[in-house]
C-alpha positions in Angstrom: -42.8 -18.9 30.6 -44.0 -17.7 27.2 -43.5 -14.1 28.2 -39.9 -14.7 29.2 -39.1 -16.3 25.8 -40.9 -13.4 24.0 -39.0 -10.8 26.0 -35.7 -12.6 25.5 -36.2 -12.8 21.7 -37.2 -9.1 21.7 -34.0 -8.1 23.6 -31.9 -10.3 21.2 -33.5 -8.7 18.1 -32.9 -5.2 19.6 -29.3 -6.0 20.2 -28.8 -7.2 16.7 -30.4 -4.0 15.2 -28.4 -1.7 17.5 -25.2 -3.6 16.8 -25.8 -3.5 13.1 -26.4 0.2 13.2 -23.1 0.9 15.1 -21.2 -1.5 12.8 -22.5 0.4 9.7 -21.6 3.8 11.3 -18.0 2.6 12.0 -17.6 1.3 8.4 -18.9 4.5 7.0 -16.6 6.6 9.2 -13.6 4.5 8.3 -14.3 5.0 4.6 -14.7 8.7 5.0 -11.5 9.0 7.1 -9.4 7.3 4.5 -11.2 9.0 1.5 -11.2 5.8 -0.5 -13.5 3.1 -1.7 -13.8 -0.1 0.4 -11.9 -1.9 -2.3 -9.0 0.6 -2.3 -8.9 0.4 1.5 -8.5 -3.4 1.3 -5.6 -3.0 -1.1 -3.9 -0.4 1.1 -4.4 2.3 -1.5 -6.1 4.7 0.9 -5.3 8.4 0.7 -5.4 9.9 4.2 -6.1 13.4 2.8 -7.6 14.1 -0.5 -5.3 17.1 -1.2 -2.2 15.0 -0.7 -1.4 12.7 -3.7 -0.8 9.0 -3.3 2.6 8.2 -4.7 3.7 4.8 -6.0 6.9 3.0 -5.0 9.0 1.3 -7.7 6.9 -1.9 -7.2 3.6 -0.1 -7.3 2.9 0.2 -3.6 0.7 3.2 -2.6 2.5 5.6 -0.2 1.4 9.0 1.1 4.0 11.6 1.9 2.4 14.6 3.8 5.7 16.3 4.4 7.8 17.3 2.5 5.8 17.5 -0.7 7.6 16.6 -3.9 9.9 19.4 -5.1 9.6 21.4 -1.9 12.5 23.3 -0.5 13.8 21.6 2.6 16.0 22.5 5.5 17.6 20.7 8.5 16.2 19.1 10.5 13.9 17.6 7.9 10.7 16.2 9.3 9.2 13.4 7.1 5.6 12.3 7.6 3.1 10.2 5.8 1.7 6.7 5.6 2.9 3.4 4.2 1.5 -0.1 4.4 2.5 -1.5 7.8 4.2 -4.4 6.0 6.6 -1.9 4.5 8.3 -1.8 7.9 9.9 -4.5 10.0 9.2 -4.2 13.7 7.7 -0.8 13.0 10.7 0.8 11.2 12.2 1.4 7.8 15.1 3.5 6.4 14.8 7.0 5.0 17.8 8.5 3.2 18.4 12.0 1.9 20.7 12.2 -1.1 22.3 15.1 -3.0 22.0 15.5 -6.7 25.0 13.2 -7.3 23.5 10.4 -5.1 25.8 11.0 -2.1 24.2 10.4 1.3 23.5 13.6 3.1 21.6 12.0 6.0 20.1 8.7 7.0 17.4 8.0 9.6 14.9 5.4 10.7 11.3 6.1 10.1 8.9 4.8 12.8 5.3 3.7 12.1 2.7 4.9 14.5 0.5 1.8 14.8 0.2 -1.8 13.9 3.0 -2.7 11.5 1.8 -6.2 10.7 -0.9 -5.1 8.3 -1.3 -4.2 4.6 -3.3 -1.2 5.6 -1.8 2.3 5.6 -0.1 3.3 8.8 1.2 6.8 9.7 5.0 7.2 10.1 7.5 9.9 10.9 11.2 10.4 10.7 13.6 13.3 11.2 16.8 13.8 9.2 19.4 16.3 10.4 22.4 17.4 8.4 25.2 20.1 8.8 26.5 20.6 5.3 23.7 22.2 3.2 24.0 20.9 -0.3 22.9 23.1 -3.2 20.3 22.4 -5.8 18.2 19.4 -5.9 18.3 16.0 -4.3 16.2 13.0 -3.4 14.4 11.7 -0.3 14.4 7.9 -0.5 12.1 5.7 1.6 13.3 2.1 1.6 11.1 -0.8 2.5 12.5 -2.9 5.3 13.8 -6.2 3.9 15.1 -8.4 6.7 15.4 -11.4 4.3 17.9 -9.5 2.2 16.3 -11.0 -0.9 16.4 -8.6 -3.9 12.8 -9.5 -4.9 11.6 -8.1 -1.5 13.3 -4.7 -2.0 11.2 -1.6 -2.8 11.6 2.1 -2.5 10.1 5.4 -3.2 12.1 8.3 -4.5 10.9 11.9 -3.9 12.6 14.9 -5.5 13.5 17.7 -3.1 15.2 21.1 -3.3 17.8 22.2 -0.8 
């Protein structure tokens, strides 16, 4: 009877040690993947790639745009990729607008997040904007936070300069 208790305790201790090891490895890999501190990951300020800068929305929310980069020359169809906090979308979607230099709408599309949207963590997204009339000069790519409430205090956006 004492041997059974001893072996049971030994197995439980072994499971705790192995589980702790794998938990630590996963936490370490998550931090390396997001290239941020654990504190910045909790705030949703993770930068998915160290060479891609984290941009800030009008209300100070960290957003990563991997394509197009700010000021890049763009063409149709424009593929937009990056990551936003999941809570920036509603049911996994938010609006992306392409504007010319005068603020006229060139194209509008819906961005779709590629993961859990009910989180404050960064979630990858993509969108595609097509347009026929090629404007000249510069313009803006505008990412708009979904705001199903319609309340102005819940609005937010990121404006990225682009070149046509």
